[in-house]
N, CA, C and O atoms as a GROMACS GRO file, in nm:
protein
  536
    1MET      N    1   5.236  -0.956  -1.473
    1MET     CA    2   5.124  -0.964  -1.383
    1MET      C    3   5.047  -0.833  -1.390
    1MET      O    4   5.107  -0.726  -1.393
    2SER      N    5   4.917  -0.842  -1.393
    2SER     CA    6   4.831  -0.726  -1.408
    2SER      C    7   4.780  -0.679  -1.271
    2SER      O    8   4.758  -0.760  -1.181
    3ASP      N    9   4.762  -0.545  -1.259
    3ASP     CA   10   4.708  -0.488  -1.136
    3ASP      C   11   4.555  -0.489  -1.135
    3ASP      O   12   4.493  -0.452  -1.035
    4GLU      N   13   4.495  -0.531  -1.246
    4GLU     CA   14   4.349  -0.532  -1.253
    4GLU      C   15   4.290  -0.639  -1.163
    4GLU      O   16   4.336  -0.753  -1.160
    5GLN      N   17   4.188  -0.598  -1.091
    5GLN     CA   18   4.115  -0.691  -1.004
    5GLN      C   19   3.997  -0.748  -1.084
    5GLN      O   20   3.933  -0.674  -1.159
    6PRO      N   21   3.967  -0.874  -1.069
    6PRO     CA   22   3.849  -0.927  -1.138
    6PRO      C   23   3.722  -0.863  -1.082
    6PRO      O   24   3.713  -0.834  -0.962
    7ILE      N   25   3.626  -0.841  -1.169
    7ILE     CA   26   3.500  -0.780  -1.128
    7ILE      C   27   3.413  -0.887  -1.064
    7ILE      O   28   3.392  -0.995  -1.120
    8ASN      N   29   3.363  -0.855  -0.947
    8ASN     CA   30   3.272  -0.945  -0.878
    8ASN      C   31   3.134  -0.930  -0.942
    8ASN      O   32   3.068  -0.828  -0.923
    9THR      N   33   3.092  -1.030  -1.019
    9THR     CA   34   2.965  -1.019  -1.092
    9THR      C   35   2.844  -1.012  -1.000
    9THR      O   36   2.738  -0.966  -1.042
   10SER      N   37   2.858  -1.057  -0.877
   10SER     CA   38   2.743  -1.048  -0.788
   10SER      C   39   2.712  -0.903  -0.753
   10SER      O   40   2.603  -0.873  -0.703
   11LEU      N   41   2.806  -0.812  -0.778
   11LEU     CA   42   2.784  -0.670  -0.751
   11LEU      C   43   2.732  -0.595  -0.872
   11LEU      O   44   2.687  -0.481  -0.860
   12THR      N   45   2.739  -0.657  -0.989
   12THR     CA   46   2.699  -0.587  -1.112
   12THR      C   47   2.574  -0.645  -1.177
   12THR      O   48   2.510  -0.577  -1.258
   13GLU      N   49   2.538  -0.768  -1.145
   13GLU     CA   50   2.420  -0.829  -1.204
   13GLU      C   51   2.294  -0.784  -1.130
   13GLU      O   52   2.298  -0.762  -1.009
   14PRO      N   53   2.183  -0.768  -1.203
   14PRO     CA   54   2.060  -0.730  -1.134
   14PRO      C   55   2.015  -0.839  -1.037
   14PRO      O   56   2.032  -0.959  -1.062
   15LEU      N   57   1.958  -0.795  -0.927
   15LEU     CA   58   1.908  -0.890  -0.828
   15LEU      C   59   1.776  -0.948  -0.874
   15LEU      O   60   1.692  -0.877  -0.930
   16ALA      N   61   1.758  -1.075  -0.852
   16ALA     CA   62   1.633  -1.140  -0.886
   16ALA      C   63   1.551  -1.157  -0.758
   16ALA      O   64   1.601  -1.208  -0.658
   17PHE      N   65   1.425  -1.116  -0.764
   17PHE     CA   66   1.337  -1.132  -0.649
   17PHE      C   67   1.265  -1.265  -0.664
   17PHE      O   68   1.199  -1.290  -0.766
   18MET      N   69   1.277  -1.348  -0.565
   18MET     CA   70   1.206  -1.475  -0.566
   18MET      C   71   1.127  -1.485  -0.436
   18MET      O   72   1.183  -1.480  -0.327
   19GLU      N   73   0.996  -1.499  -0.450
   19GLU     CA   74   0.911  -1.510  -0.332
   19GLU      C   75   0.928  -1.648  -0.272
   19GLU      O   76   0.923  -1.749  -0.342
   20VAL      N   77   0.948  -1.651  -0.143
   20VAL     CA   78   0.968  -1.776  -0.071
   20VAL      C   79   0.832  -1.832  -0.033
   20VAL      O   80   0.748  -1.759   0.020
   21PRO      N   81   0.808  -1.960  -0.059
   21PRO     CA   82   0.680  -2.018  -0.018
   21PRO      C   83   0.661  -2.005   0.133
   21PRO      O   84   0.756  -2.009   0.210
   22GLY      N   85   0.537  -1.988   0.173
   22GLY     CA   86   0.507  -1.975   0.315
   22GLY      C   87   0.494  -1.832   0.362
   22GLY      O   88   0.460  -1.808   0.478
   23ASN      N   89   0.520  -1.736   0.274
   23ASN     CA   90   0.500  -1.596   0.312
   23ASN      C   91   0.351  -1.570   0.330
   23ASN      O   92   0.269  -1.643   0.275
   24PRO      N   93   0.315  -1.467   0.406
   24PRO     CA   94   0.173  -1.440   0.425
   24PRO      C   95   0.106  -1.409   0.290
   24PRO      O   96   0.167  -1.347   0.203
   25PRO      N   97  -0.019  -1.451   0.274
   25PRO     CA   98  -0.090  -1.418   0.149
   25PRO      C   99  -0.108  -1.267   0.139
   25PRO      O  100  -0.126  -1.199   0.240
   26ARG      N  101  -0.104  -1.217   0.017
   26ARG     CA  102  -0.124  -1.073   0.000
   26ARG      C  103  -0.190  -1.044  -0.134
   26ARG      O  104  -0.182  -1.123  -0.228
   27TYR      N  105  -0.253  -0.931  -0.137
   27TYR     CA  106  -0.314  -0.885  -0.261
   27TYR      C  107  -0.203  -0.832  -0.352
   27TYR      O  108  -0.095  -0.796  -0.306
   28LYS      N  109  -0.231  -0.829  -0.482
   28LYS     CA  110  -0.139  -0.765  -0.575
   28LYS      C  111  -0.132  -0.617  -0.539
   28LYS      O  112  -0.228  -0.561  -0.485
   29ASP      N  113  -0.020  -0.554  -0.570
   29ASP     CA  114  -0.005  -0.414  -0.532
   29ASP      C  115  -0.023  -0.317  -0.649
   29ASP      O  116   0.020  -0.202  -0.641
   30TRP      N  117  -0.086  -0.363  -0.757
   30TRP     CA  118  -0.108  -0.275  -0.871
   30TRP      C  119  -0.223  -0.328  -0.955
   30TRP      O  120  -0.242  -0.449  -0.967
   31THR      N  121  -0.299  -0.238  -1.013
   31THR     CA  122  -0.403  -0.275  -1.109
   31THR      C  123  -0.430  -0.159  -1.203
   31THR      O  124  -0.420  -0.042  -1.165
   32GLU      N  125  -0.463  -0.192  -1.324
   32GLU     CA  126  -0.505  -0.093  -1.423
   32GLU      C  127  -0.657  -0.084  -1.427
   32GLU      O  128  -0.713  -0.004  -1.502
   33LYS      N  129  -0.723  -0.164  -1.346
   33LYS     CA  130  -0.869  -0.169  -1.341
   33LYS      C  131  -0.920  -0.070  -1.236
   33LYS      O  132  -0.841  -0.019  -1.156
   34PRO      N  133  -1.051  -0.042  -1.235
   34PRO     CA  134  -1.108   0.053  -1.137
   34PRO      C  135  -1.086   0.009  -0.992
   34PRO      O  136  -1.083  -0.110  -0.960
   35VAL      N  137  -1.069   0.109  -0.905
   35VAL     CA  138  -1.046   0.085  -0.762
   35VAL      C  139  -1.135   0.178  -0.678
   35VAL      O  140  -1.182   0.281  -0.726
   36HIS      N  141  -1.155   0.138  -0.554
   36HIS     CA  142  -1.217   0.222  -0.453
   36HIS      C  143  -1.103   0.262  -0.360
   36HIS      O  144  -1.007   0.186  -0.343
   37TYR      N  145  -1.113   0.380  -0.299
   37TYR     CA  146  -1.008   0.422  -0.206
   37TYR      C  147  -1.066   0.516  -0.102
   37TYR      O  148  -1.173   0.573  -0.120
   38PHE      N  149  -0.991   0.530   0.009
   38PHE     CA  150  -1.027   0.632   0.108
   38PHE      C  151  -0.900   0.698   0.158
   38PHE      O  152  -0.790   0.645   0.144
   39THR      N  153  -0.919   0.815   0.217
   39THR     CA  154  -0.809   0.894   0.270
   39THR      C  155  -0.777   0.849   0.412
   39THR      O  156  -0.867   0.830   0.493
   40VAL      N  157  -0.649   0.833   0.440
   40VAL     CA  158  -0.601   0.799   0.574
   40VAL      C  159  -0.546   0.927   0.636
   40VAL      O  160  -0.461   0.994   0.577
   41VAL      N  161  -0.594   0.960   0.756
   41VAL     CA  162  -0.550   1.081   0.826
   41VAL      C  163  -0.496   1.045   0.964
   41VAL      O  164  -0.524   0.938   1.017
   42GLU      N  165  -0.417   1.137   1.020
   42GLU     CA  166  -0.366   1.118   1.156
   42GLU      C  167  -0.482   1.120   1.255
   42GLU      O  168  -0.578   1.196   1.238
   43LYS      N  169  -0.473   1.036   1.356
   43LYS     CA  170  -0.577   1.036   1.461
   43LYS      C  171  -0.575   1.168   1.537
   43LYS      O  172  -0.680   1.221   1.572
   44ASP      N  173  -0.456   1.219   1.562
   44ASP     CA  174  -0.442   1.348   1.631
   44ASP      C  175  -0.406   1.454   1.528
   44ASP      O  176  -0.298   1.449   1.469
   45GLY      N  177  -0.493   1.546   1.507
   45GLY     CA  178  -0.463   1.656   1.415
   45GLY      C  179  -0.530   1.643   1.280
   45GLY      O  180  -0.562   1.744   1.218
   46GLY      N  181  -0.552   1.522   1.232
   46GLY     CA  182  -0.623   1.503   1.106
   46GLY      C  183  -0.546   1.529   0.979
   46GLY      O  184  -0.606   1.536   0.872
   47ALA      N  185  -0.413   1.542   0.986
   47ALA     CA  186  -0.334   1.563   0.864
   47ALA      C  187  -0.340   1.438   0.776
   47ALA      O  188  -0.340   1.326   0.827
   48VAL      N  189  -0.347   1.458   0.646
   48VAL     CA  190  -0.352   1.345   0.553
   48VAL      C  191  -0.218   1.272   0.553
   48VAL      O  192  -0.112   1.333   0.542
   49LEU      N  193  -0.226   1.138   0.566
   49LEU     CA  194  -0.108   1.052   0.562
   49LEU      C  195  -0.096   0.978   0.430
   49LEU      O  196   0.015   0.953   0.382
   50GLY      N  197  -0.209   0.943   0.370
   50GLY     CA  198  -0.205   0.868   0.246
   50GLY      C  199  -0.343   0.818   0.206
   50GLY      O  200  -0.445   0.870   0.251
   51TYR      N  201  -0.343   0.715   0.121
   51TYR     CA  202  -0.467   0.662   0.066
   51TYR      C  203  -0.459   0.509   0.062
   51TYR      O  204  -0.356   0.452   0.027
   52LEU      N  205  -0.569   0.445   0.099
   52LEU     CA  206  -0.579   0.300   0.091
   52LEU      C  207  -0.675   0.269  -0.023
   52LEU      O  208  -0.787   0.320  -0.025
   53TRP      N  209  -0.633   0.184  -0.116
   53TRP     CA  210  -0.717   0.152  -0.231
   53TRP      C  211  -0.731   0.001  -0.248
   53TRP      O  212  -0.650  -0.076  -0.198
   54ALA      N  213  -0.836  -0.040  -0.320
   54ALA     CA  214  -0.861  -0.182  -0.346
   54ALA      C  215  -0.938  -0.198  -0.475
   54ALA      O  216  -1.025  -0.117  -0.509
   55GLY      N  217  -0.904  -0.304  -0.548
   55GLY     CA  218  -0.973  -0.339  -0.672
   55GLY      C  219  -0.991  -0.489  -0.682
   55GLY      O  220  -0.893  -0.564  -0.682
   56ASP      N  221  -1.114  -0.534  -0.690
   56ASP     CA  222  -1.142  -0.678  -0.692
   56ASP      C  223  -1.106  -0.746  -0.823
   56ASP      O  224  -1.070  -0.864  -0.822
   57GLU      N  225  -1.114  -0.675  -0.936
   57GLU     CA  226  -1.092  -0.740  -1.065
   57GLU      C  227  -0.954  -0.805  -1.076
   57GLU      O  228  -0.940  -0.910  -1.138
   58ASP      N  229  -0.853  -0.743  -1.018
   58ASP     CA  230  -0.717  -0.800  -1.020
   58ASP      C  231  -0.672  -0.847  -0.883
   58ASP      O  232  -0.554  -0.875  -0.863
   59ASP      N  233  -0.765  -0.856  -0.786
   59ASP     CA  234  -0.732  -0.898  -0.650
   59ASP      C  235  -0.616  -0.814  -0.596
   59ASP      O  236  -0.514  -0.865  -0.549
   60ALA      N  237  -0.635  -0.682  -0.603
   60ALA     CA  238  -0.526  -0.589  -0.568
   60ALA      C  239  -0.570  -0.488  -0.462
   60ALA      O  240  -0.686  -0.447  -0.458
   61ALA      N  241  -0.475  -0.450  -0.377
   61ALA     CA  242  -0.498  -0.348  -0.275
   61ALA      C  243  -0.364  -0.300  -0.223
   61ALA      O  244  -0.268  -0.377  -0.218
   62ALA      N  245  -0.356  -0.173  -0.186
   62ALA     CA  246  -0.230  -0.118  -0.135
   62ALA      C  247  -0.255   0.014  -0.063
   62ALA      O  248  -0.363   0.073  -0.072
   63TYR      N  249  -0.152   0.058   0.007
   63TYR     CA  250  -0.150   0.189   0.073
   63TYR      C  251  -0.053   0.277  -0.004
   63TYR      O  252   0.059   0.236  -0.035
   64GLU      N  253  -0.096   0.398  -0.036
   64GLU     CA  254  -0.010   0.496  -0.103
   64GLU      C  255   0.016   0.611  -0.007
   64GLU      O  256  -0.076   0.686   0.025
   65PRO      N  257   0.140   0.627   0.042
   65PRO     CA  258   0.168   0.737   0.134
   65PRO      C  259   0.167   0.871   0.061
   65PRO      O  260   0.208   0.881  -0.055
   66LEU      N  261   0.119   0.973   0.130
   66LEU     CA  262   0.122   1.108   0.074
   66LEU      C  263   0.268   1.152   0.066
   66LEU      O  264   0.338   1.153   0.167
   67GLN      N  265   0.313   1.187  -0.051
   67GLN     CA  266   0.454   1.223  -0.070
   67GLN      C  267   0.495   1.337   0.023
   67GLN      O  268   0.604   1.334   0.080
   68ALA      N  269   0.409   1.436   0.038
   68ALA     CA  270   0.440   1.550   0.124
   68ALA      C  271   0.435   1.513   0.272
   68ALA      O  272   0.477   1.592   0.357
   69GLY      N  273   0.384   1.394   0.304
   69GLY     CA  274   0.374   1.350   0.443
   69GLY      C  275   0.504   1.302   0.501
   69GLY      O  276   0.514   1.281   0.622
   70GLY      N  277   0.605   1.284   0.416
   70GLY     CA  278   0.737   1.244   0.463
   70GLY      C  279   0.741   1.106   0.529
   70GLY      O  280   0.655   1.022   0.503
   71PRO      N  281   0.841   1.084   0.614
   71PRO     CA  282   0.858   0.953   0.678
   71PRO      C  283   0.737   0.909   0.761
   71PRO      O  284   0.708   0.790   0.768
   72LYS      N  285   0.668   1.004   0.823
   72LYS     CA  286   0.551   0.968   0.903
   72LYS      C  287   0.446   0.897   0.817
   72LYS      O  288   0.389   0.796   0.858
   73ALA      N  289   0.421   0.950   0.697
   73ALA     CA  290   0.322   0.891   0.606
   73ALA      C  291   0.369   0.755   0.555
   73ALA      O  292   0.290   0.662   0.545
   74VAL      N  293   0.496   0.744   0.524
   74VAL     CA  294   0.551   0.617   0.476
   74VAL      C  295   0.545   0.512   0.586
   74VAL      O  296   0.501   0.399   0.561
   75ASN      N  297   0.588   0.546   0.705
   75ASN     CA  298   0.589   0.451   0.816
   75ASN      C  299   0.449   0.404   0.853
   75ASN      O  300   0.432   0.289   0.895
   76GLU      N  301   0.349   0.488   0.838
   76GLU     CA  302   0.212   0.449   0.868
   76GLU      C  303   0.165   0.336   0.776
   76GLU      O  304   0.074   0.261   0.810
   77GLY      N  305   0.228   0.325   0.660
   77GLY     CA  306   0.191   0.221   0.565
   77GLY      C  307   0.200   0.081   0.620
   77GLY      O  308   0.120  -0.004   0.581
   78MET      N  309   0.293   0.054   0.707
   78MET     CA  310   0.308  -0.082   0.760
   78MET      C  311   0.184  -0.127   0.833
   78MET      O  312   0.145  -0.243   0.822
   79SER      N  313   0.121  -0.039   0.906
   79SER     CA  314  -0.002  -0.072   0.977
   79SER      C  315  -0.112  -0.113   0.877
   79SER      O  316  -0.181  -0.212   0.898
   80TRP      N  317  -0.128  -0.036   0.770
   80TRP     CA  318  -0.231  -0.064   0.672
   80TRP      C  319  -0.199  -0.189   0.591
   80TRP      O  320  -0.289  -0.266   0.558
   81ILE      N  321  -0.073  -0.210   0.559
   81ILE     CA  322  -0.033  -0.332   0.487
   81ILE      C  323  -0.062  -0.455   0.572
   81ILE      O  324  -0.105  -0.558   0.520
   82THR      N  325  -0.038  -0.446   0.702
   82THR     CA  326  -0.069  -0.557   0.793
   82THR      C  327  -0.218  -0.587   0.790
   82THR      O  328  -0.257  -0.704   0.788
   83HIS      N  329  -0.302  -0.484   0.792
   83HIS     CA  330  -0.447  -0.504   0.784
   83HIS      C  331  -0.487  -0.569   0.651
   83HIS      O  332  -0.572  -0.658   0.649
   84LEU      N  333  -0.425  -0.525   0.541
   84LEU     CA  334  -0.457  -0.583   0.411
   84LEU      C  335  -0.418  -0.731   0.407
   84LEU      O  336  -0.495  -0.813   0.357
   85ARG      N  337  -0.302  -0.764   0.459
   85ARG     CA  338  -0.260  -0.905   0.462
   85ARG      C  339  -0.354  -0.990   0.547
   85ARG      O  340  -0.383  -1.105   0.514
   86SER      N  341  -0.400  -0.933   0.656
   86SER     CA  342  -0.495  -1.004   0.742
   86SER      C  343  -0.625  -1.032   0.667
   86SER      O  344  -0.679  -1.142   0.676
   87GLY      N  345  -0.674  -0.935   0.594
   87GLY     CA  346  -0.796  -0.955   0.515
   87GLY      C  347  -0.778  -1.063   0.411
   87GLY      O  348  -0.866  -1.147   0.392
   88LYS      N  349  -0.666  -1.061   0.342
   88LYS     CA  350  -0.637  -1.163   0.241
   88LYS      C  351  -0.630  -1.301   0.306
   88LYS      O  352  -0.684  -1.398   0.252
   89ALA      N  353  -0.564  -1.311   0.420
   89ALA     CA  354  -0.550  -1.439   0.490
   89ALA      C  355  -0.685  -1.494   0.535
   89ALA      O  356  -0.704  -1.615   0.544
   90ARG      N  357  -0.780  -1.404   0.562
   90ARG     CA  358  -0.914  -1.446   0.604
   90ARG      C  359  -1.005  -1.474   0.486
   90ARG      O  360  -1.122  -1.506   0.505
   91GLY      N  361  -0.953  -1.461   0.365
   91GLY     CA  362  -1.030  -1.493   0.246
   91GLY      C  363  -1.121  -1.381   0.196
   91GLY      O  364  -1.209  -1.404   0.114
   92LEU      N  365  -1.100  -1.259   0.246
   92LEU     CA  366  -1.181  -1.146   0.201
   92LEU      C  367  -1.133  -1.094   0.067
   92LEU      O  368  -1.014  -1.101   0.036
   93THR      N  369  -1.226  -1.043  -0.013
   93THR     CA  370  -1.186  -0.974  -0.135
   93THR      C  371  -1.123  -0.841  -0.096
   93THR      O  372  -1.143  -0.794   0.016
   94PRO      N  373  -1.048  -0.780  -0.186
   94PRO     CA  374  -0.990  -0.649  -0.153
   94PRO      C  375  -1.096  -0.546  -0.112
   94PRO      O  376  -1.074  -0.470  -0.017
   95SER      N  377  -1.209  -0.542  -0.182
   95SER     CA  378  -1.311  -0.442  -0.146
   95SER      C  379  -1.376  -0.473  -0.012
   95SER      O  380  -1.417  -0.381   0.058
   96GLN      N  381  -1.387  -0.600   0.026
   96GLN     CA  382  -1.440  -0.634   0.158
   96GLN      C  383  -1.345  -0.587   0.267
   96GLN      O  384  -1.388  -0.533   0.370
   97THR      N  385  -1.216  -0.606   0.245
   97THR     CA  386  -1.118  -0.559   0.342
   97THR      C  387  -1.120  -0.407   0.352
   97THR      O  388  -1.114  -0.351   0.461
   98LEU      N  389  -1.128  -0.340   0.238
   98LEU     CA  390  -1.133  -0.194   0.236
   98LEU      C  391  -1.256  -0.145   0.313
   98LEU      O  392  -1.246  -0.052   0.393
   99ALA      N  393  -1.371  -0.206   0.290
   99ALA     CA  394  -1.494  -0.166   0.358
   99ALA      C  395  -1.483  -0.189   0.509
   99ALA      O  396  -1.528  -0.106   0.588
  100GLU      N  397  -1.424  -0.300   0.547
  100GLU     CA  398  -1.406  -0.330   0.689
  100GLU      C  399  -1.318  -0.225   0.756
  100GLU      O  400  -1.348  -0.179   0.866
  101LEU      N  401  -1.210  -0.187   0.690
  101LEU     CA  402  -1.118  -0.088   0.746
  101LEU      C  403  -1.180   0.052   0.746
  101LEU      O  404  -1.159   0.129   0.840
  102TYR      N  405  -1.256   0.084   0.643
  102TYR     CA  406  -1.321   0.215   0.636
  102TYR      C  407  -1.424   0.231   0.749
  102TYR      O  408  -1.443   0.341   0.800
  103ALA      N  409  -1.487   0.122   0.785
  103ALA     CA  410  -1.590   0.126   0.891
  103ALA      C  411  -1.531   0.132   1.031
  103ALA      O  412  -1.603   0.160   1.127
  104ASP      N  413  -1.401   0.105   1.045
  104ASP     CA  414  -1.337   0.101   1.176
  104ASP      C  415  -1.278   0.239   1.208
  104ASP      O  416  -1.182   0.280   1.143
  105PRO      N  417  -1.334   0.311   1.308
  105PRO     CA  418  -1.282   0.445   1.338
  105PRO      C  419  -1.145   0.443   1.407
  105PRO      O  420  -1.078   0.546   1.414
  106ASP      N  421  -1.103   0.327   1.457
  106ASP     CA  422  -0.973   0.317   1.524
  106ASP      C  423  -0.906   0.184   1.491
  106ASP      O  424  -0.904   0.092   1.574
  107PRO      N  425  -0.851   0.173   1.369
  107PRO     CA  426  -0.795   0.045   1.326
  107PRO      C  427  -0.656   0.013   1.381
  107PRO      O  428  -0.597  -0.088   1.344
  108GLY      N  429  -0.604   0.096   1.468
  108GLY     CA  430  -0.467   0.075   1.517
  108GLY      C  431  -0.371   0.162   1.438
  108GLY      O  432  -0.409   0.219   1.336
  109GLY      N  433  -0.251   0.172   1.484
  109GLY     CA  434  -0.155   0.261   1.418
  109GLY      C  435  -0.186   0.406   1.450
  109GLY      O  436  -0.265   0.436   1.540
  110ARG      N  437  -0.125   0.496   1.376
  110ARG     CA  438  -0.144   0.639   1.400
  110ARG      C  439  -0.250   0.700   1.311
  110ARG      O  440  -0.287   0.816   1.328
  111GLY      N  441  -0.298   0.621   1.213
  111GLY     CA  442  -0.395   0.675   1.119
  111GLY      C  443  -0.533   0.616   1.136
  111GLY      O  444  -0.552   0.515   1.204
  112ARG      N  445  -0.628   0.681   1.070
  112ARG     CA  446  -0.766   0.635   1.069
  112ARG      C  447  -0.828   0.678   0.937
  112ARG      O  448  -0.778   0.770   0.872
  113PRO      N  449  -0.937   0.612   0.896
  113PRO     CA  450  -1.006   0.655   0.774
  113PRO      C  451  -1.071   0.792   0.794
  113PRO      O  452  -1.125   0.820   0.901
  114LEU      N  453  -1.067   0.875   0.695
  114LEU     CA  454  -1.136   1.003   0.699
  114LEU      C  455  -1.281   0.979   0.659
  114LEU      O  456  -1.308   0.940   0.546
  115PRO      N  457  -1.376   1.002   0.750
  115PRO     CA  458  -1.517   0.981   0.716
  115PRO      C  459  -1.556   1.063   0.593
  115PRO      O  460  -1.516   1.178   0.577
  116GLY      N  461  -1.635   1.001   0.507
  116GLY     CA  462  -1.682   1.069   0.387
  116GLY      C  463  -1.581   1.072   0.273
  116GLY      O  464  -1.606   1.135   0.171
  117SER      N  465  -1.468   1.005   0.288
  117SER     CA  466  -1.364   1.011   0.184
  117SER      C  467  -1.366   0.893   0.088
  117SER      O  468  -1.285   0.891  -0.005
  118LEU      N  469  -1.453   0.796   0.106
  118LEU     CA  470  -1.457   0.680   0.017
  118LEU      C  471  -1.492   0.727  -0.123
  118LEU      O  472  -1.592   0.798  -0.142
  119ALA      N  473  -1.412   0.688  -0.221
  119ALA     CA  474  -1.430   0.736  -0.358
  119ALA      C  475  -1.385   0.629  -0.456
  119ALA      O  476  -1.331   0.525  -0.417
  120ASP      N  477  -1.407   0.655  -0.583
  120ASP     CA  478  -1.366   0.565  -0.691
  120ASP      C  479  -1.257   0.632  -0.773
  120ASP      O  480  -1.251   0.754  -0.784
  121ALA      N  481  -1.171   0.548  -0.831
  121ALA     CA  482  -1.066   0.596  -0.922
  121ALA      C  483  -1.057   0.498  -1.038
  121ALA      O  484  -1.091   0.381  -1.022
  122PRO      N  485  -1.010   0.543  -1.154
  122PRO     CA  486  -1.003   0.455  -1.271
  122PRO      C  487  -0.901   0.342  -1.256
  122PRO      O  488  -0.914   0.238  -1.321
  123ASN      N  489  -0.799   0.362  -1.170
  123ASN     CA  490  -0.696   0.260  -1.151
  123ASN      C  491  -0.603   0.302  -1.037
  123ASN      O  492  -0.619   0.409  -0.979
  124ALA      N  493  -0.507   0.215  -1.005
  124ALA     CA  494  -0.412   0.243  -0.898
  124ALA      C  495  -0.326   0.365  -0.929
  124ALA      O  496  -0.289   0.440  -0.839
  125ALA      N  497  -0.294   0.386  -1.057
  125ALA     CA  498  -0.210   0.500  -1.094
  125ALA      C  499  -0.276   0.633  -1.057
  125ALA      O  500  -0.207   0.729  -1.022
  126ALA      N  501  -0.408   0.640  -1.065
  126ALA     CA  502  -0.478   0.764  -1.030
  126ALA      C  503  -0.463   0.793  -0.881
  126ALA      O  504  -0.446   0.909  -0.842
  127VAL      N  505  -0.469   0.690  -0.797
  127VAL     CA  506  -0.451   0.709  -0.653
  127VAL      C  507  -0.307   0.745  -0.624
  127VAL      O  508  -0.280   0.831  -0.539
  128GLU      N  509  -0.214   0.680  -0.692
  128GLU     CA  510  -0.073   0.713  -0.674
  128GLU      C  511  -0.047   0.859  -0.711
  128GLU      O  512   0.027   0.929  -0.642
  129ALA      N  513  -0.106   0.906  -0.819
  129ALA     CA  514  -0.090   1.046  -0.861
  129ALA      C  515  -0.148   1.140  -0.755
  129ALA      O  516  -0.090   1.245  -0.728
  130LEU      N  517  -0.260   1.103  -0.697
  130LEU     CA  518  -0.320   1.182  -0.589
  130LEU      C  519  -0.224   1.194  -0.471
  130LEU      O  520  -0.211   1.300  -0.411
  131ALA      N  521  -0.157   1.085  -0.439
  131ALA     CA  522  -0.062   1.084  -0.327
  131ALA      C  523   0.062   1.169  -0.355
  131ALA      O  524   0.128   1.214  -0.262
  132ARG      N  525   0.094   1.190  -0.481
  132ARG     CA  526   0.211   1.272  -0.516
  132ARG      C  527   0.180   1.422  -0.512
  132ARG      O  528   0.272   1.503  -0.504
  133GLN      N  529   0.052   1.458  -0.516
  133GLN     CA  530   0.014   1.598  -0.510
  133GLN      C  531   0.032   1.650  -0.369
  133GLN      O  532   0.013   1.577  -0.272
  134ALA      N  533   0.068   1.774  -0.359
  134ALA     CA  534   0.082   1.830  -0.224
  134ALA      C  535   0.039   1.973  -0.224
  134ALA      O  536   0.043   2.039  -0.120
   0.00000   0.00000   0.00000
């Protein structure tokens, strides 16, 4: 009789992600195409929390937390993701949702758009790289 225990393959095989039907509609979270973005700052104090970007060509939009912002910046993302999902559910393009959020000085959550920060980037990777800088 052997002392070896059989290996539980459910612990060693890669997990497969399967989207369940009925989840809220959402934009893709990546694009190699051009995007528009704005800076998200704290309502109190004005510290940068991250960046919200959108690109219509791939129906994509996402929030990129500022790496140096720590958990506060990451946690703020849920508020912006909720707004993005709402825009998608209402049939708005990513850039329409971005424009709507940029125009709202108090969209809820702890962050707000930084006036004058709307800009263009060549793709989502450029915004992600911006969020990694500190």
